[in-house]
Structure formats: structure tokens, C-alpha cells
N, CA, C and O atoms as CSV, one atom per row, in Angstrom:
chain,resi,resn,atom,element,x,y,z
A,1,MET,N,N,105.312,183.245,77.032
A,1,MET,CA,C,105.007,183.857,75.745
A,1,MET,C,C,103.861,184.879,75.895
A,1,MET,O,O,102.806,184.554,76.441
A,2,MET,N,N,104.071,186.089,75.414
A,2,MET,CA,C,103.093,187.144,75.520
A,2,MET,C,C,102.273,187.268,74.264
A,2,MET,O,O,102.769,186.986,73.174
A,3,ASN,N,N,101.017,187.687,74.391
A,3,ASN,CA,C,100.217,187.892,73.249
A,3,ASN,C,C,100.408,189.314,72.681
A,3,ASN,O,O,101.268,190.050,73.163
A,4,SER,N,N,99.625,189.705,71.673
A,4,SER,CA,C,99.876,191.030,71.044
A,4,SER,C,C,99.582,192.168,71.969
A,4,SER,O,O,100.016,193.287,71.694
A,5,LEU,N,N,98.854,191.954,73.079
A,5,LEU,CA,C,98.489,193.007,74.010
A,5,LEU,C,C,99.508,193.019,75.185
A,5,LEU,O,O,99.347,193.814,76.111
A,6,GLY,N,N,100.532,192.171,75.163
A,6,GLY,CA,C,101.476,192.146,76.214
A,6,GLY,C,C,100.958,191.393,77.431
A,6,GLY,O,O,101.437,191.608,78.545
A,7,ARG,N,N,100.031,190.555,77.237
A,7,ARG,CA,C,99.400,189.728,78.315
A,7,ARG,C,C,99.789,188.275,78.077
A,7,ARG,O,O,100.104,187.855,76.963
A,8,LYS,N,N,99.752,187.525,79.180
A,8,LYS,CA,C,100.051,186.093,79.097
A,8,LYS,C,C,98.959,185.323,78.296
A,8,LYS,O,O,99.250,184.464,77.464
A,9,SER,N,N,97.673,185.689,78.606
A,9,SER,CA,C,96.596,184.973,77.950
A,9,SER,C,C,95.384,185.887,77.868
A,9,SER,O,O,95.075,186.601,78.822
A,10,LEU,N,N,94.710,185.867,76.754
A,10,LEU,CA,C,93.478,186.649,76.569
A,10,LEU,C,C,92.324,185.971,77.347
A,10,LEU,O,O,91.324,186.613,77.670
A,11,LEU,N,N,92.477,184.711,77.629
A,11,LEU,CA,C,91.406,183.923,78.288
A,11,LEU,C,C,91.454,183.985,79.805
A,11,LEU,O,O,90.574,183.424,80.457
A,12,LYS,N,N,92.425,184.630,80.383
A,12,LYS,CA,C,92.508,184.777,81.829
A,12,LYS,C,C,92.187,186.211,82.202
A,12,LYS,O,O,92.810,187.148,81.703
A,13,GLY,N,N,91.233,186.373,83.061
A,13,GLY,CA,C,90.841,187.740,83.563
A,13,GLY,C,C,90.035,188.459,82.523
A,13,GLY,O,O,89.465,187.849,81.619
A,14,THR,N,N,89.990,189.798,82.663
A,14,THR,CA,C,89.203,190.607,81.757
A,14,THR,C,C,90.181,191.477,80.958
A,14,THR,O,O,91.149,192.012,81.499
A,15,ASN,N,N,89.901,191.599,79.657
A,15,ASN,CA,C,90.809,192.423,78.797
A,15,ASN,C,C,90.255,193.778,78.648
A,15,ASN,O,O,89.048,193.965,78.492
A,16,GLU,N,N,91.152,194.754,78.695
A,16,GLU,CA,C,90.813,196.158,78.479
A,16,GLU,C,C,91.854,196.702,77.467
A,16,GLU,O,O,92.924,196.113,77.318
A,17,PRO,N,N,91.559,197.769,76.805
A,17,PRO,CA,C,92.547,198.307,75.830
A,17,PRO,C,C,93.824,198.732,76.572
A,17,PRO,O,O,93.772,199.225,77.699
A,18,VAL,N,N,94.973,198.523,75.904
A,18,VAL,CA,C,96.238,198.962,76.432
A,18,VAL,C,C,96.290,200.476,76.408
A,18,VAL,O,O,96.630,201.120,77.400
A,19,ASP,N,N,95.932,201.054,75.210
A,19,ASP,CA,C,95.908,202.502,74.999
A,19,ASP,C,C,94.623,202.843,74.327
A,19,ASP,O,O,94.508,202.660,73.115
A,20,PRO,N,N,93.611,203.349,75.073
A,20,PRO,CA,C,92.281,203.624,74.497
A,20,PRO,C,C,92.334,204.567,73.321
A,20,PRO,O,O,91.424,204.541,72.492
A,21,ARG,N,N,93.379,205.423,73.201
A,21,ARG,CA,C,93.447,206.319,72.048
A,21,ARG,C,C,94.096,205.726,70.813
A,21,ARG,O,O,94.121,206.338,69.746
A,22,ASN,N,N,94.631,204.495,70.984
A,22,ASN,CA,C,95.306,203.824,69.860
A,22,ASN,C,C,94.965,202.348,69.908
A,22,ASN,O,O,95.837,201.549,70.247
A,23,LEU,N,N,93.777,201.952,69.597
A,23,LEU,CA,C,93.309,200.590,69.730
A,23,LEU,C,C,93.849,199.703,68.589
A,23,LEU,O,O,93.966,200.127,67.439
A,24,SER,N,N,94.176,198.433,68.972
A,24,SER,CA,C,94.580,197.491,67.983
A,24,SER,C,C,93.342,196.936,67.303
A,24,SER,O,O,92.243,197.124,67.824
A,25,ASP,N,N,93.463,196.259,66.164
A,25,ASP,CA,C,92.299,195.645,65.506
A,25,ASP,C,C,91.637,194.632,66.430
A,25,ASP,O,O,90.409,194.549,66.437
A,26,LEU,N,N,92.366,193.879,67.189
A,26,LEU,CA,C,91.836,192.942,68.100
A,26,LEU,C,C,90.958,193.671,69.208
A,26,LEU,O,O,89.899,193.181,69.601
A,27,GLU,N,N,91.427,194.785,69.649
A,27,GLU,CA,C,90.662,195.566,70.684
A,27,GLU,C,C,89.435,196.147,70.005
A,27,GLU,O,O,88.355,196.126,70.594
A,28,LYS,N,N,89.553,196.653,68.817
A,28,LYS,CA,C,88.361,197.265,68.115
A,28,LYS,C,C,87.294,196.244,67.913
A,28,LYS,O,O,86.112,196.561,68.047
A,29,ARG,N,N,87.671,194.988,67.584
A,29,ARG,CA,C,86.644,193.916,67.366
A,29,ARG,C,C,85.953,193.485,68.631
A,29,ARG,O,O,84.803,193.050,68.580
A,30,HIS,N,N,86.598,193.586,69.743
A,30,HIS,CA,C,86.070,193.020,70.994
A,30,HIS,C,C,85.584,194.027,72.034
A,30,HIS,O,O,84.886,193.620,72.963
A,31,LEU,N,N,85.903,195.286,71.939
A,31,LEU,CA,C,85.615,196.236,72.952
A,31,LEU,C,C,84.065,196.551,72.930
A,31,LEU,O,O,83.540,196.996,71.909
A,32,PRO,N,N,83.375,196.318,74.042
A,32,PRO,CA,C,81.950,196.732,74.118
A,32,PRO,C,C,81.838,198.240,74.217
A,32,PRO,O,O,82.429,198.844,75.112
A,33,VAL,N,N,81.098,198.853,73.321
A,33,VAL,CA,C,80.858,200.304,73.307
A,33,VAL,C,C,79.508,200.526,73.917
A,33,VAL,O,O,78.525,199.939,73.466
A,34,ILE,N,N,79.424,201.390,74.973
A,34,ILE,CA,C,78.226,201.711,75.653
A,34,ILE,C,C,77.748,203.100,75.254
A,34,ILE,O,O,78.479,204.086,75.351
A,35,ASP,N,N,76.473,203.146,74.792
A,35,ASP,CA,C,75.752,204.464,74.630
A,35,ASP,C,C,74.695,204.538,75.652
A,35,ASP,O,O,73.801,203.694,75.728
A,36,ALA,N,N,74.804,205.568,76.451
A,36,ALA,CA,C,73.868,205.838,77.551
A,36,ALA,C,C,73.959,207.302,77.921
A,36,ALA,O,O,74.940,207.959,77.571
A,37,PRO,N,N,72.942,207.849,78.636
A,37,PRO,CA,C,73.051,209.259,79.070
A,37,PRO,C,C,74.198,209.418,79.998
A,37,PRO,O,O,74.563,208.474,80.699
A,38,ASP,N,N,74.803,210.622,80.029
A,38,ASP,CA,C,75.881,210.941,80.942
A,38,ASP,C,C,75.339,211.139,82.324
A,38,ASP,O,O,76.056,210.971,83.310
A,39,ARG,N,N,74.054,211.501,82.411
A,39,ARG,CA,C,73.410,211.871,83.683
A,39,ARG,C,C,72.058,211.209,83.688
A,39,ARG,O,O,71.307,211.347,82.723
A,40,VAL,N,N,71.711,210.476,84.769
A,40,VAL,CA,C,70.411,209.843,84.886
A,40,VAL,C,C,69.811,210.116,86.326
A,40,VAL,O,O,70.523,210.378,87.295
A,41,GLU,N,N,68.481,210.030,86.368
A,41,GLU,CA,C,67.769,210.292,87.672
A,41,GLU,C,C,67.600,209.011,88.419
A,41,GLU,O,O,67.359,207.968,87.811
A,42,THR,N,N,67.720,209.056,89.752
A,42,THR,CA,C,67.526,207.934,90.599
A,42,THR,C,C,66.180,207.315,90.357
A,42,THR,O,O,65.162,208.005,90.423
A,43,GLY,N,N,66.147,206.023,90.077
A,43,GLY,CA,C,64.873,205.286,89.917
A,43,GLY,C,C,64.175,205.459,88.607
A,43,GLY,O,O,63.144,204.831,88.366
A,44,LYS,N,N,64.708,206.293,87.751
A,44,LYS,CA,C,64.068,206.541,86.455
A,44,LYS,C,C,64.748,205.610,85.368
A,44,LYS,O,O,65.970,205.547,85.236
A,45,CYS,N,N,63.881,204.923,84.632
A,45,CYS,CA,C,64.414,204.068,83.517
A,45,CYS,C,C,65.107,204.903,82.431
A,45,CYS,O,O,64.672,205.991,82.055
A,46,PHE,N,N,66.236,204.308,81.946
A,46,PHE,CA,C,66.931,204.921,80.819
A,46,PHE,C,C,67.453,203.771,79.967
A,46,PHE,O,O,67.497,202.634,80.435
A,47,GLU,N,N,67.839,204.037,78.758
A,47,GLU,CA,C,68.315,203.112,77.796
A,47,GLU,C,C,69.854,203.136,77.797
A,47,GLU,O,O,70.479,204.196,77.772
A,48,ALA,N,N,70.432,201.942,77.828
A,48,ALA,CA,C,71.873,201.704,77.651
A,48,ALA,C,C,72.032,200.700,76.573
A,48,ALA,O,O,71.659,199.536,76.716
A,49,THR,N,N,72.610,201.174,75.444
A,49,THR,CA,C,72.824,200.317,74.318
A,49,THR,C,C,74.304,199.945,74.282
A,49,THR,O,O,75.178,200.805,74.389
A,50,VAL,N,N,74.565,198.650,74.130
A,50,VAL,CA,C,75.924,198.154,74.126
A,50,VAL,C,C,76.103,197.317,72.792
A,50,VAL,O,O,75.279,196.484,72.413
A,51,GLU,N,N,77.252,197.627,72.140
A,51,GLU,CA,C,77.533,196.991,70.890
A,51,GLU,C,C,78.990,196.583,70.839
A,51,GLU,O,O,79.887,197.372,71.138
A,52,VAL,N,N,79.218,195.297,70.443
A,52,VAL,CA,C,80.546,194.764,70.251
A,52,VAL,C,C,80.809,194.754,68.751
A,52,VAL,O,O,79.973,194.266,67.992
A,53,GLY,N,N,81.935,195.274,68.307
A,53,GLY,CA,C,82.244,195.267,66.872
A,53,GLY,C,C,81.858,196.556,66.168
A,53,GLY,O,O,81.891,196.629,64.940
A,54,ARG,N,N,81.492,197.580,66.941
A,54,ARG,CA,C,81.105,198.873,66.317
A,54,ARG,C,C,82.328,199.484,65.666
A,54,ARG,O,O,82.210,200.070,64.590
A,55,LEU,N,N,83.513,199.368,66.284
A,55,LEU,CA,C,84.728,199.976,65.817
A,55,LEU,C,C,85.316,199.209,64.636
A,55,LEU,O,O,85.915,199.793,63.733
A,56,LEU,N,N,85.131,197.871,64.661
A,56,LEU,CA,C,85.559,196.965,63.626
A,56,LEU,C,C,84.778,195.708,63.763
A,56,LEU,O,O,84.782,195.100,64.834
A,57,ALA,N,N,84.089,195.278,62.702
A,57,ALA,CA,C,83.082,194.192,62.802
A,57,ALA,C,C,83.727,192.931,63.443
A,57,ALA,O,O,84.836,192.529,63.092
A,58,HIS,N,N,82.996,192.344,64.376
A,58,HIS,CA,C,83.376,191.065,65.018
A,58,HIS,C,C,82.724,189.966,64.212
A,58,HIS,O,O,81.595,190.140,63.753
A,59,PRO,N,N,83.411,188.804,64.014
A,59,PRO,CA,C,82.804,187.691,63.330
A,59,PRO,C,C,81.631,187.134,64.068
A,59,PRO,O,O,81.581,187.222,65.294
A,60,ALA,N,N,80.688,186.564,63.372
A,60,ALA,CA,C,79.563,185.841,63.918
A,60,ALA,C,C,79.475,184.507,63.197
A,60,ALA,O,O,78.590,184.269,62.375
A,61,GLU,N,N,80.419,183.655,63.535
A,61,GLU,CA,C,80.519,182.326,62.940
A,61,GLU,C,C,80.427,181.227,63.997
A,61,GLU,O,O,80.558,181.511,65.188
A,62,HIS,N,N,80.211,180.016,63.597
A,62,HIS,CA,C,80.093,178.935,64.550
A,62,HIS,C,C,81.363,178.806,65.365
A,62,HIS,O,O,81.289,178.484,66.551
A,63,GLN,N,N,82.523,179.044,64.778
A,63,GLN,CA,C,83.770,178.875,65.499
A,63,GLN,C,C,84.226,180.170,66.231
A,63,GLN,O,O,85.178,180.127,67.010
A,64,HIS,N,N,83.572,181.280,65.990
A,64,HIS,CA,C,84.071,182.598,66.551
A,64,HIS,C,C,82.884,183.533,66.698
A,64,HIS,O,O,82.376,184.006,65.681
A,65,PHE,N,N,82.413,183.827,67.907
A,65,PHE,CA,C,81.321,184.675,68.105
A,65,PHE,C,C,81.282,185.216,69.565
A,65,PHE,O,O,81.948,184.685,70.454
A,66,ILE,N,N,80.509,186.249,69.769
A,66,ILE,CA,C,80.290,186.803,71.133
A,66,ILE,C,C,79.212,185.944,71.750
A,66,ILE,O,O,78.101,185.829,71.233
A,67,GLN,N,N,79.578,185.333,72.889
A,67,GLN,CA,C,78.627,184.432,73.578
A,67,GLN,C,C,77.640,185.138,74.456
A,67,GLN,O,O,76.462,184.783,74.484
A,68,TYR,N,N,78.115,186.162,75.195
A,68,TYR,CA,C,77.232,186.888,76.059
A,68,TYR,C,C,77.737,188.248,76.340
A,68,TYR,O,O,78.899,188.562,76.084
A,69,LEU,N,N,76.846,189.092,76.883
A,69,LEU,CA,C,77.177,190.444,77.297
A,69,LEU,C,C,76.493,190.745,78.629
A,69,LEU,O,O,75.297,190.502,78.786
A,70,GLU,N,N,77.247,191.266,79.576
A,70,GLU,CA,C,76.679,191.617,80.926
A,70,GLU,C,C,76.806,193.124,81.161
A,70,GLU,O,O,77.783,193.755,80.756
A,71,LEU,N,N,75.798,193.674,81.822
A,71,LEU,CA,C,75.826,195.124,82.128
A,71,LEU,C,C,75.873,195.291,83.636
A,71,LEU,O,O,75.146,194.620,84.367
A,72,TYR,N,N,76.757,196.215,84.110
A,72,TYR,CA,C,76.880,196.521,85.545
A,72,TYR,C,C,76.837,197.996,85.734
A,72,TYR,O,O,77.202,198.738,84.823
A,73,ALA,N,N,76.390,198.479,86.923
A,73,ALA,CA,C,76.636,199.797,87.432
A,73,ALA,C,C,77.623,199.683,88.524
A,73,ALA,O,O,77.316,199.165,89.597
A,74,ASP,N,N,78.846,200.173,88.270
A,74,ASP,CA,C,79.976,199.883,89.110
A,74,ASP,C,C,80.098,198.351,89.267
A,74,ASP,O,O,80.342,197.663,88.276
A,75,ASP,N,N,79.938,197.814,90.456
A,75,ASP,CA,C,80.051,196.309,90.580
A,75,ASP,C,C,78.718,195.658,90.765
A,75,ASP,O,O,78.668,194.478,91.114
A,76,THR,N,N,77.594,196.384,90.544
A,76,THR,CA,C,76.239,195.854,90.716
A,76,THR,C,C,75.754,195.301,89.400
A,76,THR,O,O,75.629,196.041,88.425
A,77,PHE,N,N,75.477,194.003,89.355
A,77,PHE,CA,C,74.965,193.362,88.170
A,77,PHE,C,C,73.547,193.937,87.831
A,77,PHE,O,O,72.690,194.062,88.706
A,78,LEU,N,N,73.336,194.283,86.514
A,78,LEU,CA,C,72.062,194.791,86.057
A,78,LEU,C,C,71.359,193.839,85.126
A,78,LEU,O,O,70.165,193.576,85.270
A,79,ALA,N,N,72.115,193.316,84.155
A,79,ALA,CA,C,71.403,192.495,83.110
A,79,ALA,C,C,72.416,191.675,82.345
A,79,ALA,O,O,73.618,191.931,82.417
A,80,ARG,N,N,71.916,190.661,81.589
A,80,ARG,CA,C,72.769,189.840,80.766
A,80,ARG,C,C,71.935,189.362,79.601
A,80,ARG,O,O,70.733,189.126,79.718
A,81,VAL,N,N,72.647,189.219,78.409
A,81,VAL,CA,C,72.011,188.606,77.207
A,81,VAL,C,C,73.023,187.585,76.675
A,81,VAL,O,O,74.232,187.811,76.625
A,82,ASP,N,N,72.435,186.441,76.280
A,82,ASP,CA,C,73.294,185.371,75.655
A,82,ASP,C,C,72.938,185.257,74.200
A,82,ASP,O,O,71.779,185.394,73.808
A,83,TRP,N,N,73.982,184.999,73.384
A,83,TRP,CA,C,73.722,184.837,71.961
A,83,TRP,C,C,74.156,183.433,71.470
A,83,TRP,O,O,74.950,182.743,72.110
A,84,THR,N,N,73.598,183.050,70.308
A,84,THR,CA,C,74.028,181.846,69.639
A,84,THR,C,C,74.994,182.231,68.516
A,84,THR,O,O,75.069,183.392,68.113
A,85,ALA,N,N,75.688,181.291,68.049
A,85,ALA,CA,C,76.656,181.518,66.958
A,85,ALA,C,C,75.921,181.773,65.601
A,85,ALA,O,O,74.897,181.149,65.321
A,86,ALA,N,N,76.444,182.664,64.805
A,86,ALA,CA,C,76.111,182.838,63.381
A,86,ALA,C,C,74.761,183.412,63.076
A,86,ALA,O,O,74.491,183.769,61.929
A,87,ARG,N,N,73.869,183.519,64.100
A,87,ARG,CA,C,72.534,184.014,63.886
A,87,ARG,C,C,72.203,185.346,64.528
A,87,ARG,O,O,71.087,185.848,64.399
A,88,THR,N,N,73.136,185.892,65.190
A,88,THR,CA,C,72.863,187.149,65.969
A,88,THR,C,C,73.997,188.122,65.791
A,88,THR,O,O,75.120,187.771,65.428
A,89,CYS,N,N,73.643,189.394,66.069
A,89,CYS,CA,C,74.663,190.500,66.047
A,89,CYS,C,C,74.781,190.984,67.471
A,89,CYS,O,O,73.766,191.188,68.138
A,90,PRO,N,N,75.990,191.173,67.951
A,90,PRO,CA,C,76.253,191.539,69.382
A,90,PRO,C,C,75.949,192.958,69.628
A,90,PRO,O,O,76.865,193.766,69.785
A,91,LYS,N,N,74.692,193.308,69.671
A,91,LYS,CA,C,74.196,194.657,69.997
A,91,LYS,C,C,72.845,194.500,70.730
A,91,LYS,O,O,71.965,193.761,70.289
A,92,VAL,N,N,72.709,195.230,71.879
A,92,VAL,CA,C,71.513,195.127,72.647
A,92,VAL,C,C,71.224,196.444,73.389
A,92,VAL,O,O,72.143,197.154,73.796
A,93,THR,N,N,69.973,196.743,73.550
A,93,THR,CA,C,69.557,197.905,74.317
A,93,THR,C,C,68.917,197.425,75.649
A,93,THR,O,O,67.916,196.709,75.631
A,94,PHE,N,N,69.470,197.802,76.733
A,94,PHE,CA,C,68.958,197.467,78.052
A,94,PHE,C,C,68.076,198.670,78.565
A,94,PHE,O,O,68.424,199.828,78.335
A,95,HIS,N,N,66.967,198.382,79.238
A,95,HIS,CA,C,66.233,199.433,79.915
A,95,HIS,C,C,66.393,199.194,81.383
A,95,HIS,O,O,65.890,198.211,81.927
A,96,VAL,N,N,67.128,200.134,82.056
A,96,VAL,CA,C,67.460,199.938,83.435
A,96,VAL,C,C,67.219,201.216,84.238
A,96,VAL,O,O,67.062,202.302,83.679
A,97,ALA,N,N,67.191,201.054,85.616
A,97,ALA,CA,C,67.064,202.176,86.480
A,97,ALA,C,C,68.071,201.957,87.617
A,97,ALA,O,O,68.257,200.835,88.087
A,98,LEU,N,N,68.690,203.006,88.033
A,98,LEU,CA,C,69.651,202.935,89.134
A,98,LEU,C,C,69.070,203.536,90.354
A,98,LEU,O,O,68.601,204.674,90.319
A,99,GLU,N,N,69.081,202.826,91.427
A,99,GLU,CA,C,68.499,203.280,92.730
A,99,GLU,C,C,69.527,203.887,93.646
A,99,GLU,O,O,69.152,204.543,94.617
A,100,VAL,N,N,70.836,203.699,93.383
A,100,VAL,CA,C,71.864,204.188,94.206
A,100,VAL,C,C,72.947,204.859,93.319
A,100,VAL,O,O,73.021,204.592,92.119
A,101,PRO,N,N,73.784,205.734,93.929
A,101,PRO,CA,C,74.806,206.379,93.118
A,101,PRO,C,C,75.741,205.351,92.447
A,101,PRO,O,O,76.007,204.284,93.001
A,102,ALA,N,N,76.218,205.684,91.282
A,102,ALA,CA,C,77.185,204.843,90.565
A,102,ALA,C,C,78.097,205.824,89.785
A,102,ALA,O,O,77.697,206.936,89.439
A,103,GLU,N,N,79.300,205.374,89.536
A,103,GLU,CA,C,80.259,206.221,88.801
A,103,GLU,C,C,80.413,205.815,87.343
A,103,GLU,O,O,80.829,206.612,86.502
A,104,GLU,N,N,80.070,204.566,87.055
A,104,GLU,CA,C,80.167,204.110,85.649
A,104,GLU,C,C,79.341,202.909,85.351
A,104,GLU,O,O,79.039,202.092,86.220
A,105,LEU,N,N,78.972,202.816,84.072
A,105,LEU,CA,C,78.405,201.578,83.564
A,105,LEU,C,C,79.517,200.767,82.981
A,105,LEU,O,O,80.416,201.314,82.341
A,106,ARG,N,N,79.481,199.430,83.191
A,106,ARG,CA,C,80.497,198.523,82.722
A,106,ARG,C,C,79.800,197.432,81.872
A,106,ARG,O,O,78.755,196.911,82.260
A,107,ALA,N,N,80.361,197.120,80.781
A,107,ALA,CA,C,79.873,195.981,79.980
A,107,ALA,C,C,81.012,194.956,79.768
A,107,ALA,O,O,82.100,195.280,79.292
A,108,ASN,N,N,80.698,193.714,80.146
A,108,ASN,CA,C,81.582,192.619,79.871
A,108,ASN,C,C,81.016,191.833,78.684
A,108,ASN,O,O,79.866,191.393,78.709
A,109,ALA,N,N,81.857,191.661,77.625
A,109,ALA,CA,C,81.465,190.910,76.499
A,109,ALA,C,C,82.398,189.716,76.391
A,109,ALA,O,O,83.615,189.878,76.472
A,110,HIS,N,N,81.869,188.561,76.217
A,110,HIS,CA,C,82.691,187.311,76.173
A,110,HIS,C,C,82.713,186.740,74.714
A,110,HIS,O,O,81.681,186.389,74.143
A,111,CYS,N,N,83.911,186.671,74.172
A,111,CYS,CA,C,84.173,186.067,72.888
A,111,CYS,C,C,84.659,184.616,73.151
A,111,CYS,O,O,85.542,184.385,73.978
A,112,ASN,N,N,84.062,183.661,72.431
A,112,ASN,CA,C,84.473,182.301,72.693
A,112,ASN,C,C,85.928,181.987,72.352
A,112,ASN,O,O,86.473,180.996,72.838
A,113,MET,N,N,86.559,182.813,71.527
A,113,MET,CA,C,87.988,182.575,71.203
A,113,MET,C,C,88.935,183.516,71.868
A,113,MET,O,O,90.096,183.150,72.052
A,114,HIS,N,N,88.522,184.740,72.257
A,114,HIS,CA,C,89.405,185.801,72.785
A,114,HIS,C,C,89.040,186.251,74.174
A,114,HIS,O,O,89.545,187.286,74.610
A,115,GLY,N,N,88.195,185.544,74.901
A,115,GLY,CA,C,87.921,185.851,76.278
A,115,GLY,C,C,87.002,187.028,76.522
A,115,GLY,O,O,86.286,187.455,75.617
A,116,THR,N,N,87.013,187.554,77.725
A,116,THR,CA,C,86.107,188.609,78.169
A,116,THR,C,C,86.750,189.966,78.046
A,116,THR,O,O,87.914,190.173,78.389
A,117,TRP,N,N,85.947,190.887,77.541
A,117,TRP,CA,C,86.487,192.322,77.275
A,117,TRP,C,C,85.527,193.295,78.020
A,117,TRP,O,O,84.314,193.101,78.110
A,118,LEU,N,N,86.179,194.340,78.536
A,118,LEU,CA,C,85.449,195.287,79.395
A,118,LEU,C,C,85.345,196.651,78.677
A,118,LEU,O,O,86.347,197.178,78.194
A,119,GLY,N,N,84.163,197.197,78.614
A,119,GLY,CA,C,83.923,198.543,78.170
A,119,GLY,C,C,83.366,199.356,79.321
A,119,GLY,O,O,82.676,198.821,80.188
A,120,ARG,N,N,83.659,200.627,79.332
A,120,ARG,CA,C,83.233,201.476,80.459
A,120,ARG,C,C,82.580,202.802,79.907
A,120,ARG,O,O,82.947,203.294,78.841
A,121,LYS,N,N,81.617,203.335,80.673
A,121,LYS,CA,C,81.007,204.666,80.320
A,121,LYS,C,C,80.711,205.325,81.643
A,121,LYS,O,O,80.003,204.746,82.466
A,122,ALA,N,N,81.227,206.517,81.879
A,122,ALA,CA,C,80.963,207.334,83.031
A,122,ALA,C,C,79.489,207.673,83.099
A,122,ALA,O,O,78.867,207.917,82.065
A,123,VAL,N,N,78.913,207.693,84.294
A,123,VAL,CA,C,77.519,208.084,84.506
A,123,VAL,C,C,77.398,208.826,85.859
A,123,VAL,O,O,78.052,208.466,86.838
A,124,THR,N,N,76.580,209.827,85.884
A,124,THR,CA,C,76.263,210.538,87.118
A,124,THR,C,C,74.793,210.268,87.437
A,124,THR,O,O,73.911,210.472,86.604
A,125,VAL,N,N,74.559,209.815,88.637
A,125,VAL,CA,C,73.189,209.532,89.135
A,125,VAL,C,C,72.759,210.711,89.993
A,125,VAL,O,O,73.430,211.066,90.962
A,126,VAL,N,N,71.600,211.332,89.618
A,126,VAL,CA,C,71.119,212.506,90.424
A,126,VAL,C,C,69.709,212.178,90.906
A,126,VAL,O,O,69.030,211.336,90.319
A,127,GLU,N,N,69.271,212.837,91.963
A,127,GLU,CA,C,67.942,212.703,92.476
A,127,GLU,C,C,67.005,213.519,91.540
A,127,GLU,O,O,67.446,214.424,90.830
A,128,ALA,N,N,65.723,213.169,91.568
A,128,ALA,CA,C,64.782,213.955,90.778
A,128,ALA,C,C,64.985,215.395,91.152
A,128,ALA,O,O,65.117,215.709,92.335
A,129,GLY,N,N,65.015,216.286,90.180
A,129,GLY,CA,C,65.252,217.717,90.447
A,129,GLY,C,C,66.727,218.063,90.245
A,129,GLY,O,O,67.092,219.234,90.342
A,130,GLY,N,N,67.614,217.046,89.957
A,130,GLY,CA,C,68.903,217.368,89.522
A,130,GLY,C,C,70.038,217.323,90.589
A,130,GLY,O,O,71.189,217.626,90.276
A,131,HIS,N,N,69.705,216.946,91.841
A,131,HIS,CA,C,70.749,216.930,92.910
A,131,HIS,C,C,71.365,215.496,92.953
A,131,HIS,O,O,70.669,214.495,92.778
A,132,GLN,N,N,72.653,215.452,93.186
A,132,GLN,CA,C,73.336,214.185,93.413
A,132,GLN,C,C,72.914,213.626,94.727
A,132,GLN,O,O,72.917,214.333,95.734
A,133,PRO,N,N,72.531,212.305,94.745
A,133,PRO,CA,C,72.154,211.718,96.066
A,133,PRO,C,C,73.432,211.475,96.856
A,133,PRO,O,O,74.523,211.295,96.314
A,134,THR,N,N,73.232,211.481,98.148
A,134,THR,CA,C,74.380,211.185,99.026
A,134,THR,C,C,74.376,209.695,99.342
A,134,THR,O,O,73.327,209.050,99.339
A,135,ARG,N,N,75.559,209.159,99.612
A,135,ARG,CA,C,75.671,207.739,99.964
A,135,ARG,C,C,75.323,207.596,101.442
A,135,ARG,O,O,75.494,208.517,102.241
A,136,ALA,N,N,74.825,206.396,101.777
A,136,ALA,CA,C,74.525,206.113,103.148
A,136,ALA,C,C,75.808,206.113,103.982
A,136,ALA,O,O,76.887,205.771,103.497
A,137,LEU,N,N,75.659,206.501,105.235
A,137,LEU,CA,C,76.793,206.558,106.110
A,137,LEU,C,C,77.515,205.156,106.161
A,137,LEU,O,O,76.884,204.125,106.395
A,138,GLY,N,N,78.820,205.177,105.938
A,138,GLY,CA,C,79.553,203.933,105.921
A,138,GLY,C,C,79.575,203.206,104.601
A,138,GLY,O,O,80.268,202.196,104.472
A,139,ALA,N,N,78.840,203.684,103.615
A,139,ALA,CA,C,78.822,203.018,102.295
A,139,ALA,C,C,80.114,203.322,101.584
A,139,ALA,O,O,80.703,204.393,101.728
A,140,ALA,N,N,80.539,202.333,100.805
A,140,ALA,CA,C,81.756,202.508,100.044
A,140,ALA,C,C,81.576,203.558,98.996
A,140,ALA,O,O,80.489,203.669,98.429
A,141,PRO,N,N,82.636,204.370,98.698
A,141,PRO,CA,C,82.511,205.391,97.648
A,141,PRO,C,C,82.371,204.790,96.276
A,141,PRO,O,O,82.256,205.519,95.291
């Protein structure tokens, strides 16, 4: 049996929008939206605000709420925040600095009823003075 997104289960794996230009109400409620600069300098702190329910309000009830949100630069873990039911709104501003090149910020938001949802935001990391840093020899792109 398939769910409304054409998947076997919302609770297995990470959910992403089927068509980012035509989001379902379920996707709008659960998609983490990332606000951050398009371009950041290596080692310099910047703000990344992530909000779940910006496109369509997500419930904050004892039976249905966003439990946590994690922020990554590509696959590198940066930060996490945990929430309690009914007393919090799933929006947070992280203050982070990237020391190595990254292509995107990723936010994983976990709903206790509908599983984990992934939001993405492209980012360019440049050296002070505006040059893109080079990867170490043999480093993965």
C-alpha cells in the first residue's frame, strides 16, 4: 500500500518533496525551509534559520509535533535542537561557521507522526577576499 507521496512508508528513510514546484499540504507542513546566505566566508560565523511549517502551519500538539531538527553542511553534522510537544514552535536560528567547502546546507526535521523530512539550501563557501577554497588532494568533491 502506497501513501499519498507514492512511498511505502513516511517513517522509513528521509522524505523529500516529490515535485518541489507543486507541494502537497503534507509536504508544506513538514518541509524544513532554510534561510541562510548564498555565499559565506571560510571560518566566519553566519546565521542559518530553519523553520518547519512556514509554508503551511504544522501542529504543535501532544500527539503531533516536530521532535527535533538537525543542520548539516553536506554530510557534516553542525547542530541539533530538540523540542517538546505543545510548548514550542519549530523555528530556530543557528550560528555556524564552515571551515571546508560545502555545496549545500541540509536540515532534517523529525515529526513524531510523519517521519523525517529533508530541506536543502545551496551555499558557496569562499576564502576571505572572495576566492573559492580548493579541496585537499584526494578529498571527495
